[in-house]
C-alpha positions as CSV (number, residue, x, y, z in Angstrom):
1,M,-14.5,-60.4,41.5
2,D,-16.9,-57.1,41.2
3,T,-16.1,-54.5,38.2
4,T,-14.5,-51.2,39.1
5,V,-15.6,-50.0,36.2
6,L,-18.9,-49.5,35.4
7,Y,-20.6,-49.4,31.3
8,A,-23.7,-48.1,30.2
9,V,-24.5,-47.1,26.8
10,S,-27.2,-44.7,25.6
11,D,-28.2,-42.7,22.3
12,G,-24.4,-43.4,21.0
13,V,-22.5,-42.8,23.9
14,A,-20.7,-45.3,26.2
15,T,-20.4,-43.6,30.1
16,L,-17.5,-45.2,31.9
17,T,-17.9,-45.0,35.8
18,L,-14.7,-45.3,37.9
19,H,-16.1,-47.3,40.9
20,R,-14.1,-47.4,43.9
21,P,-15.9,-44.7,46.0
22,E,-14.3,-46.0,49.2
23,V,-10.8,-45.0,47.9
24,F,-12.3,-41.7,46.1
25,N,-12.2,-44.0,42.9
26,A,-8.2,-44.2,43.3
27,L,-6.0,-46.4,40.8
28,N,-5.0,-49.9,41.9
29,A,-4.0,-53.1,39.1
30,Q,-8.0,-54.1,39.1
31,L,-9.4,-50.7,38.1
32,H,-6.5,-50.1,35.2
33,A,-7.5,-53.5,33.6
34,D,-11.2,-52.8,34.1
35,L,-10.8,-49.4,32.3
36,L,-8.8,-50.2,29.8
37,A,-10.9,-53.0,28.7
38,A,-13.9,-50.6,28.8
39,L,-12.0,-48.8,26.8
40,Q,-11.2,-51.4,23.9
41,R,-15.1,-52.2,24.2
42,A,-16.7,-48.5,23.3
43,E,-13.5,-48.5,20.6
44,R,-15.5,-52.0,18.7
45,D,-18.8,-50.9,19.4
46,P,-20.1,-49.6,16.3
47,Q,-23.3,-48.2,18.6
48,V,-20.7,-46.0,20.5
49,R,-19.9,-43.1,19.1
50,A,-18.5,-40.6,22.2
51,V,-17.0,-42.1,25.5
52,V,-17.5,-39.8,29.2
53,I,-15.4,-41.0,32.0
54,T,-16.3,-39.8,35.0
55,G,-16.3,-41.0,38.6
56,A,-18.7,-42.8,41.9
57,G,-19.3,-40.6,44.7
58,K,-17.3,-37.2,46.0
59,A,-14.0,-37.8,43.7
60,F,-13.3,-38.2,39.9
61,C,-10.2,-40.2,40.5
62,S,-7.6,-39.3,43.8
63,G,-4.6,-41.3,41.9
64,Q,-2.6,-44.3,42.5
65,D,-3.5,-46.3,45.4
66,L,-0.1,-46.3,47.0
67,R,-1.2,-49.3,49.2
68,E,-0.8,-51.3,46.4
69,F,3.3,-50.7,46.9
70,P,5.6,-52.5,49.8
71,A,7.9,-50.0,51.3
72,E,10.7,-52.4,50.3
73,G,11.2,-52.6,46.2
74,A,8.9,-49.8,45.3
75,P,10.8,-48.6,42.1
76,A,11.1,-51.6,40.5
77,L,7.4,-51.9,41.1
78,I,6.4,-48.7,40.2
79,A,8.3,-48.8,36.7
80,E,6.3,-51.5,36.1
81,R,3.4,-50.6,36.4
82,L,3.6,-47.0,34.3
83,R,5.1,-49.7,31.5
84,Q,2.4,-52.4,31.8
85,S,-0.2,-50.2,32.8
86,Y,-0.6,-47.1,32.7
87,N,1.3,-46.3,29.9
88,P,-1.1,-48.6,27.5
89,L,-4.2,-46.8,29.2
90,V,-3.0,-43.2,28.2
91,T,-1.8,-44.3,24.9
92,R,-5.8,-46.0,24.6
93,L,-7.2,-42.2,25.5
94,R,-5.3,-40.3,22.9
95,T,-5.4,-42.9,20.0
96,L,-9.2,-43.9,20.5
97,P,-10.8,-42.9,17.5
98,K,-13.7,-41.7,19.2
99,P,-14.0,-38.4,21.2
100,V,-13.4,-38.8,24.9
101,I,-14.4,-36.7,27.6
102,A,-13.5,-36.3,31.8
103,A,-16.2,-35.4,33.2
104,I,-14.4,-34.2,36.6
105,N,-17.2,-34.9,39.5
106,G,-14.4,-34.1,42.3
107,V,-11.1,-34.1,42.9
108,A,-8.7,-35.3,40.7
109,A,-5.5,-35.9,41.9
110,G,-1.6,-37.3,40.7
111,A,-2.4,-39.8,38.1
112,G,-6.7,-39.2,38.0
113,L,-5.9,-35.8,37.3
114,S,-3.4,-37.1,34.3
115,L,-5.5,-39.4,32.8
116,A,-8.6,-36.4,32.6
117,L,-5.9,-34.8,31.0
118,A,-5.3,-37.5,28.2
119,C,-8.9,-37.4,27.6
120,D,-10.0,-35.2,24.4
121,L,-12.2,-32.2,26.4
122,R,-12.6,-31.6,30.2
123,L,-15.8,-30.6,31.9
124,A,-15.8,-30.3,35.8
125,A,-18.0,-29.1,38.1
126,E,-17.5,-26.4,40.3
127,G,-16.6,-27.5,43.5
128,A,-14.0,-29.8,41.5
129,R,-10.2,-29.4,42.5
130,L,-7.4,-30.4,40.2
131,V,-4.3,-31.7,42.3
132,V,-0.5,-32.0,41.0
133,A,0.5,-34.1,43.8
134,F,3.2,-36.1,42.7
135,A,5.7,-33.4,44.3
136,R,4.0,-34.1,47.5
137,I,5.7,-37.8,48.1
138,G,9.1,-36.9,46.3
139,L,7.7,-38.1,42.6
140,I,7.3,-36.6,38.9
141,P,4.0,-36.4,37.1
142,D,3.5,-39.2,35.2
143,C,0.9,-40.9,33.3
144,G,1.7,-38.2,30.8
145,M,1.6,-35.4,32.6
146,T,4.8,-33.9,31.6
147,Y,2.9,-34.3,27.9
148,T,-0.6,-33.1,28.2
149,L,0.1,-31.1,31.1
150,P,2.8,-27.7,29.6
151,R,0.6,-28.3,25.9
152,L,-2.7,-26.9,28.1
153,I,-1.5,-24.2,30.7
154,G,2.1,-23.5,29.3
155,Q,5.6,-24.4,30.5
156,A,6.0,-22.0,33.3
157,R,2.7,-22.9,35.3
158,A,3.3,-26.6,34.8
159,F,6.5,-26.5,36.1
160,E,4.9,-24.1,39.2
161,L,1.9,-26.6,39.3
162,A,4.6,-29.6,39.6
163,A,6.8,-28.5,41.8
164,R,5.3,-27.3,44.3
165,G,2.3,-30.0,44.0
166,G,-0.1,-27.7,43.6
167,E,-4.0,-27.5,43.3
168,L,-6.3,-25.3,41.1
169,D,-10.2,-25.1,41.9
170,A,-11.7,-25.2,39.1
171,P,-12.6,-21.6,37.6
172,T,-8.7,-21.4,37.7
173,A,-8.2,-24.3,35.7
174,L,-10.7,-23.4,33.5
175,Q,-8.9,-19.6,33.3
176,W,-5.3,-21.6,32.7
177,G,-7.2,-23.8,29.6
178,M,-6.8,-26.9,31.7
179,L,-10.6,-27.1,31.2
180,N,-13.1,-26.8,28.6
181,R,-16.2,-26.0,30.6
182,V,-17.3,-25.3,34.5
183,V,-20.7,-26.1,35.6
184,P,-23.0,-26.3,38.8
185,D,-22.1,-29.8,40.3
186,A,-25.6,-30.6,40.2
187,D,-25.5,-30.3,36.6
188,L,-22.1,-31.9,35.3
189,S,-23.5,-35.2,34.6
190,Q,-26.6,-33.7,32.1
191,A,-24.0,-30.9,30.6
192,A,-21.4,-33.8,30.5
193,R,-23.8,-36.1,28.3
194,D,-25.3,-33.2,26.1
195,L,-21.8,-32.3,24.7
196,A,-21.2,-36.1,24.6
197,M,-24.8,-37.0,22.2
198,E,-23.7,-33.3,20.1
199,L,-19.9,-35.3,19.4
200,A,-22.1,-38.3,18.6
201,R,-24.6,-37.0,16.0
202,G,-21.9,-35.3,14.2
203,P,-19.8,-36.7,11.5
204,S,-17.8,-39.6,12.7
205,L,-15.0,-40.2,10.7
206,A,-14.2,-36.5,10.1
207,I,-14.4,-36.2,14.3
208,S,-11.9,-39.2,14.4
209,L,-9.4,-37.3,12.0
210,I,-9.8,-34.4,13.9
211,K,-8.1,-36.0,16.9
212,R,-5.6,-37.9,15.1
213,S,-4.5,-34.8,12.9
214,L,-4.2,-32.4,16.1
215,E,-2.4,-35.3,17.9
216,F,0.5,-35.8,15.2
217,S,1.0,-31.5,15.1
218,Q,1.9,-31.7,18.2
219,H,5.7,-32.8,16.7
220,A,5.3,-32.3,13.5
221,T,6.9,-29.4,10.7
222,L,4.3,-27.3,9.2
223,E,5.1,-28.9,5.9
224,A,4.2,-32.6,7.3
225,A,1.2,-30.8,8.6
226,L,0.1,-29.8,5.6
227,N,0.9,-33.6,3.9
228,Y,-1.2,-34.8,6.9
229,E,-4.2,-32.4,6.3
230,A,-4.6,-33.5,2.7
231,M,-4.6,-36.8,3.4
232,A,-7.0,-36.7,5.8
233,Q,-9.0,-34.6,4.2
234,E,-9.2,-36.7,1.0
235,A,-10.5,-39.8,3.6
236,A,-12.9,-37.3,5.1
237,S,-14.5,-36.0,1.2
238,A,-14.6,-39.6,0.0
239,H,-17.1,-40.4,3.2
240,P,-20.6,-40.0,2.7
241,D,-20.9,-37.5,5.6
242,F,-19.3,-35.2,3.3
243,A,-22.0,-35.3,0.8
244,E,-24.5,-35.4,3.4
245,G,-22.9,-32.2,4.9
246,V,-23.0,-30.4,1.2
247,A,-26.7,-31.3,0.5
248,A,-27.7,-29.9,4.2
249,F,-26.2,-26.8,3.5
250,R,-27.5,-26.2,0.3
251,E,-31.0,-27.7,1.5
252,K,-31.0,-25.1,4.6
253,R,-31.4,-28.4,7.1
254,P,-29.5,-29.7,9.4
255,A,-27.1,-32.5,8.7
256,R,-28.2,-36.1,9.4
257,F,-24.8,-37.5,9.8
258,A,-24.4,-41.5,8.9
């Protein structure tokens, strides 16, 4: 069976392309398995220091392929898919010790938008649309969206979008804080690659610890966050990247991190 995720590595960046363009990269069981395997592969590969996820064709990801669920027995199947596939995928994205960039090349709807929101950074083409589609079919946001969306845009905006099954164009999503950057459609691939390469050239341990520390802080008290920072900073300062960064600062040159 052909893979539904294309995997390519260049200059320290792994590009994962969702590849079901005939159905706008809708999520099915195979795509879930292939994407999780690709993320695990990127995590294990010491040559990979940053990851880009994008979609083939006109869409980033149109959400769950509803043709997988029969009319009878759908609730149990949906709950099982969430627990066995979606939830581990979101957890992997949030805990991967390398930065993950979503390059949203077209529509990102439902669980497809949830996946983009679970990434560390989001770049979108000007023509992209972000659709919180769940309520349109009588469901609630899942795949982590109830966690990520209000943290990005606030509780009131998140509720309105979710309850109305609303959608945003890319410029509005940028203004609301859902996106990091919007670029012309033709420039998206290069813009995502440039950002990923910049991160790949950075201090890998420090970037990993930044990701972990910010995630920890979501539920931590100030005291706990301060303690976590001290622990993480001790690890960062013991790494050769710290010595190189200090030397580069003193010598007034760009740092060359390992």
